[in-house]
C-alpha positions in Angstrom: 19.7 -40.8 -25.5 19.0 -40.7 -21.8 15.6 -40.7 -20.2 14.4 -39.6 -16.8 10.8 -40.1 -15.6 9.0 -37.6 -13.4 6.8 -40.0 -11.6 3.8 -38.0 -10.3 0.6 -40.1 -10.1 -1.6 -39.3 -13.0 0.8 -36.7 -14.3 3.8 -38.8 -15.2 6.2 -37.6 -18.0 9.6 -38.3 -19.5 12.5 -36.0 -19.9 14.5 -37.0 -23.0 18.1 -35.8 -23.3 19.9 -36.5 -26.5 21.4 -34.9 -29.6 19.1 -34.9 -32.6 15.9 -34.6 -30.6 14.9 -31.4 -32.3 14.6 -33.3 -35.6 12.9 -36.2 -33.9 10.3 -33.9 -32.1 7.4 -35.2 -34.2 7.7 -38.8 -33.4 8.4 -38.2 -29.7 5.5 -35.8 -29.3 3.2 -38.1 -31.2 4.0 -40.9 -28.8 3.3 -38.6 -25.8 0.1 -37.1 -27.3 -1.4 -39.8 -29.6 -4.8 -38.2 -29.9 -3.8 -34.6 -30.5 -4.5 -33.2 -34.0 -3.2 -29.6 -33.5 -0.1 -28.2 -31.8 0.3 -24.5 -31.2 4.0 -23.7 -31.0 5.2 -20.7 -29.0 8.8 -19.4 -29.6 10.6 -16.1 -29.8 12.4 -14.1 -32.5 15.8 -15.3 -31.4 14.9 -19.0 -31.6 12.5 -19.0 -34.6 15.2 -18.4 -37.3 17.3 -21.2 -35.9 14.9 -24.0 -35.1 11.2 -23.3 -35.8 11.1 -24.6 -39.4 12.9 -27.8 -38.4 10.7 -28.6 -35.4 7.4 -27.6 -37.2 8.5 -29.8 -40.1 9.0 -32.8 -37.8 5.7 -32.2 -36.1 3.8 -32.0 -39.4 5.5 -35.2 -40.6 4.1 -36.9 -37.5 0.6 -35.8 -38.5 0.1 -32.6 -36.5 -1.4 -29.5 -37.9 0.6 -26.6 -36.5 0.6 -22.8 -36.0 3.3 -20.8 -34.4 3.5 -17.5 -32.4 6.9 -15.8 -32.7 7.2 -13.4 -29.7 9.7 -10.7 -29.0 12.6 -12.2 -27.0 13.1 -10.9 -23.4 11.5 -10.9 -20.0 9.1 -8.1 -20.9 7.2 -10.6 -23.1 6.2 -12.6 -20.0 3.2 -10.4 -19.2 -0.5 -10.3 -19.0 -1.2 -8.6 -22.4 1.0 -11.3 -24.2 -0.9 -14.0 -22.4 -4.2 -12.7 -23.6 -2.8 -12.4 -27.1 -1.8 -16.1 -27.0 -5.2 -17.2 -25.8 -6.9 -15.4 -28.7 -4.5 -16.8 -31.3 -5.0 -20.3 -29.9 -8.7 -19.9 -30.4 -8.2 -18.5 -33.9 -6.2 -21.7 -34.6 -9.1 -23.8 -33.5 -7.3 -25.4 -30.5 -9.5 -28.0 -28.7 -9.0 -29.7 -25.4 -7.6 -32.8 -27.3 -4.8 -30.6 -28.7 -1.7 -29.1 -27.2 0.9 -26.3 -26.9 4.6 -26.6 -27.4 7.2 -24.2 -26.0 10.3 -23.9 -28.2 12.8 -21.6 -26.5 14.1 -20.5 -23.1 12.6 -19.9 -19.8 10.4 -16.9 -20.8 8.8 -18.8 -23.6 8.3 -21.9 -21.4 6.8 -20.1 -18.5 4.4 -18.0 -20.7 3.4 -20.8 -23.1 3.0 -23.2 -20.1 0.7 -20.7 -18.3 -1.3 -20.3 -21.5 -1.6 -24.1 -21.8 -2.6 -24.5 -18.2 -5.5 -22.0 -18.6 -6.8 -22.1 -22.2 -9.9 -24.3 -22.2 -9.1 -25.0 -18.6 -5.9 -26.8 -19.6 -4.4 -28.6 -22.6 -1.4 -30.8 -23.1 2.0 -29.0 -22.8 5.3 -29.9 -24.4 8.6 -28.3 -23.4 11.4 -28.1 -26.0 14.0 -26.0 -24.1 16.8 -24.4 -26.2 18.8 -22.6 -23.5 21.0 -24.1 -20.8 18.9 -22.4 -18.0 15.7 -23.8 -19.4 17.1 -27.3 -19.9 18.4 -27.7 -16.4 15.8 -25.8 -14.6 12.6 -24.1 -15.8 11.4 -26.8 -18.3 11.1 -29.4 -15.5 8.7 -29.4 -12.6 5.6 -27.7 -13.9 6.0 -24.2 -12.6 4.5 -21.7 -15.2 3.9 -18.0 -14.7 3.9 -14.5 -15.9 5.4 -11.3 -14.2 3.4 -8.5 -12.7 4.5 -4.9 -12.0 5.1 -5.9 -8.4 7.6 -8.6 -9.3 8.6 -11.7 -11.1 6.5 -14.9 -11.5 3.7 -13.7 -9.2 0.8 -15.0 -11.3 1.0 -18.6 -12.3 0.1 -22.2 -11.9 1.5 -25.8 -11.5 1.0 -27.5 -14.9 3.2 -30.4 -15.6 4.3 -31.0 -19.2 3.5 -34.2 -21.1 7.1 -34.4 -22.3 10.4 -32.6 -22.1 12.7 -32.8 -25.2 16.2 -31.7 -24.4 18.7 -31.4 -27.4 22.2 -30.4 -26.3 22.9 -29.3 -29.9 20.7 -26.3 -29.3 23.3 -25.0 -26.8 25.9 -24.6 -29.6 24.1 -21.5 -30.9 23.9 -19.7 -27.5 26.0 -16.6 -27.1 28.6 -17.1 -24.4 27.0 -14.8 -21.8 23.7 -16.6 -22.2 25.4 -20.0 -21.8 27.3 -18.9 -18.7 24.1 -17.3 -17.2 22.6 -20.9 -17.4 25.5 -22.2 -15.5 24.3 -20.2 -12.4 21.4 -22.6 -12.1 23.7 -25.6 -12.8 26.0 -24.5 -9.9 22.9 -24.1 -7.7 22.2 -27.8 -8.0 25.6 -28.6 -6.7 25.2 -26.1 -3.8 21.8 -27.4 -2.7 22.1 -31.2 -3.2 25.4 -32.6 -4.4 28.7 -31.2 -3.1 30.7 -33.5 -5.4 28.9 -32.2 -8.4 29.8 -28.6 -7.3 33.5 -29.6 -7.2 33.2 -31.3 -10.6 31.8 -28.0 -12.1 34.2 -25.7 -10.3 37.1 -27.7 -12.0 35.6 -27.0 -15.4 35.0 -23.2 -15.7 35.3 -23.0 -19.5 32.5 -23.5 -22.0 34.6 -26.1 -23.9 35.1 -28.2 -20.8 31.5 -27.9 -19.8 30.2 -28.9 -23.2 32.4 -31.9 -23.1 30.4 -33.1 -20.2 27.1 -31.7 -21.1 25.2 -34.9 -21.1 26.3 -35.7 -17.6 25.5 -32.1 -16.5 22.0 -32.0 -17.9 21.1 -35.5 -16.5 22.5 -34.7 -13.0 20.6 -31.4 -12.8 17.3 -32.8 -14.1 17.7 -35.9 -11.9 18.1 -33.7 -8.8 15.1 -31.5 -9.7 12.8 -34.4 -10.6 13.5 -36.0 -7.2 12.7 -32.8 -5.4 9.6 -32.3 -7.5 8.3 -35.8 -6.9 8.6 -35.3 -3.1 7.1 -31.8 -3.2 5.2 -30.9 -6.3 3.5 -27.8 -5.0 6.5 -26.0 -3.4 5.4 -26.2 0.2 8.4 -27.8 1.7 11.5 -29.4 0.2 11.0 -27.9 -3.3 11.7 -24.4 -1.7 15.5 -25.3 -1.8 15.4 -24.9 -5.6 15.2 -21.2 -4.9 18.6 -20.8 -3.3 19.9 -17.4 -4.4 16.6 -16.4 -5.8 15.2 -14.2 -3.0 17.8 -11.5 -3.4 18.4 -12.5 -7.0 14.9 -11.3 -7.9 15.6 -8.0 -6.3 18.7 -7.6 -8.6 16.6 -8.4 -11.6 14.0 -5.8 -10.7 16.6 -3.2 -9.9 17.9 -3.7 -13.4 14.4 -3.4 -14.9 14.7 -7.0 -16.1 17.1 -5.9 -18.8 20.5 -5.1 -17.2 20.9 -8.4 -15.5 19.7 -11.8 -16.7 18.0 -14.3 -14.4 21.2 -16.4 -14.3 23.4 -13.4 -13.5 21.1 -12.2 -10.8 20.9 -15.8 -9.3 24.7 -16.0 -9.3 25.1 -12.8 -7.3 22.1 -13.9 -5.2 23.8 -17.2 -4.2 26.8 -15.3 -3.1 24.7 -13.1 -1.0 22.8 -16.0 0.5 26.0 -17.8 1.4 27.3 -14.7 3.2 24.0 -14.4 4.9 24.0 -18.0 6.0 27.6 -17.6 7.4 26.5 -14.5 9.3 23.7 -16.4 10.9 26.0 -19.2 11.9 24.3 -21.8 9.6 26.6 -21.9 6.6 30.2 -23.0 7.2 32.6 -20.1 6.9 34.5 -21.5 3.9 31.4 -21.9 1.7 30.9 -18.3 0.6 34.4 -18.2 -0.7 34.0 -21.4 -2.7 30.8 -20.2 -4.3 32.2 -16.8 -5.1 35.3 -18.3 -6.7 33.2 -20.7 -8.9 30.8 -17.9 -9.9 33.7 -15.5 -10.8 35.5 -18.2 -12.8 32.4 -18.5 -15.0 32.5 -14.7 -15.6 29.3 -14.2 -13.6 28.8 -11.3 -11.1 29.5 -12.1 -7.4 27.9 -8.8 -6.3 25.3 -6.5 -7.8 24.6 -3.0 -6.5 21.0 -2.7 -5.6 19.1 0.0 -3.6 18.0 -1.3 -0.2 14.3 -0.5 -0.8 14.2 -2.9 -3.7 15.7 -5.7 -1.6 13.2 -5.0 1.2 10.3 -5.2 -1.4 11.6 -8.4 -2.9 11.7 -10.1 0.5 8.2 -8.8 1.3 6.8 -10.3 -1.9 8.8 -13.6 -1.9 6.6 -16.5 -2.6 8.2 -18.4 0.3 6.6 -15.9 2.7 3.9 -16.7 5.2 2.7 -13.7 7.1 5.6 -12.0 8.8 7.9 -14.9 8.3 9.9 -16.2 5.3 11.5 -19.6 4.6 15.1 -18.5 3.8 17.1 -21.1 1.8 20.5 -21.5 3.3 23.3 -24.1 3.2 24.1 -26.2 6.2 27.1 -27.4 4.2 28.1 -27.5 0.6 25.6 -29.8 -1.1 22.9 -29.5 1.5 20.3 -26.7 1.6 17.5 -26.2 4.1 14.5 -23.8 4.4 15.0 -21.8 7.6 11.9 -20.0 8.8 12.7 -16.5 10.1 11.0 -13.2 10.8 11.4 -11.0 7.8 12.6 -8.2 10.0 15.4 -10.4 11.4 16.4 -11.5 7.9 16.6 -7.9 6.8 18.7 -6.8 9.8 21.3 -9.5 9.2 21.2 -9.1 5.4 21.7 -5.3 5.7 24.9 -5.9 7.7 26.1 -8.4 5.1 25.0 -6.6 2.0 25.9 -3.0 3.0 28.9 -4.0 5.0 
């Protein structure tokens, strides 16, 4: 087992990476939450048949009283009405401020359960048990929790750091291939923004078999990069913005597909390709980088381009959380392995992007 510590004063927590952690969840959570009596587990109807009984059994063996909410899988679940449902069910369960909430699932479950934990009783302990590659390398670490609004994705949320993240690579064995590869978009992102050698390492291993053979190293590297960024900028006002490389246009792709046609990972993959072309057009990104990213994305079977109406892209840039007034902090690559926020007028971004995207 490998351990990484997110060292935020007063909000420190460990990320544990190791096979068998699903069955050891009880003892690990008990060590992190020694005074809790109840744990409310949030999962979805894809994950529950696979892992809920095992995890709840381990938690109960460690002395926790548990209750579980099994939600419909999919982005549509991450909404205001479902958040209200969770609050009421937590109160029905008798949750107190000494107790906690555990998210067992992918990014949707983690974001929704985390926002519920951050707000119920003004905040209770939160445990992340991610079961998808995307959640393990990205959304389970860093404390961003949110729901979607009609206007766009993740527009209502909070920063609420977990007490513990339990990451079992065995859970990845049950992922359908498209879901696994969608998670690889976020893995590639870390190489793009912070570690060029890691990008080359990944590009040389485009198959699931090859990647799973190195999964411990992959999870550790991604989480180590993210925790370092989060420790420097917990509230996403500076360096942490680089974690959104490919997301500005990617969110437009998700919305254009009504959050069902394209997964988050697929949208981010195409978004990174668009961001690389945009950076090259602006003279910031070296000319060879867009081709490298496109080749790596294509080798994983992910989309390098997604057709999207221009109005949706304009709306996504207008609502981007990196916006401030008429300006936006665009995340671009100065070289492979080094991303920077570049402040630009939204109109200037749109003019250049229109040439790149429509051209």
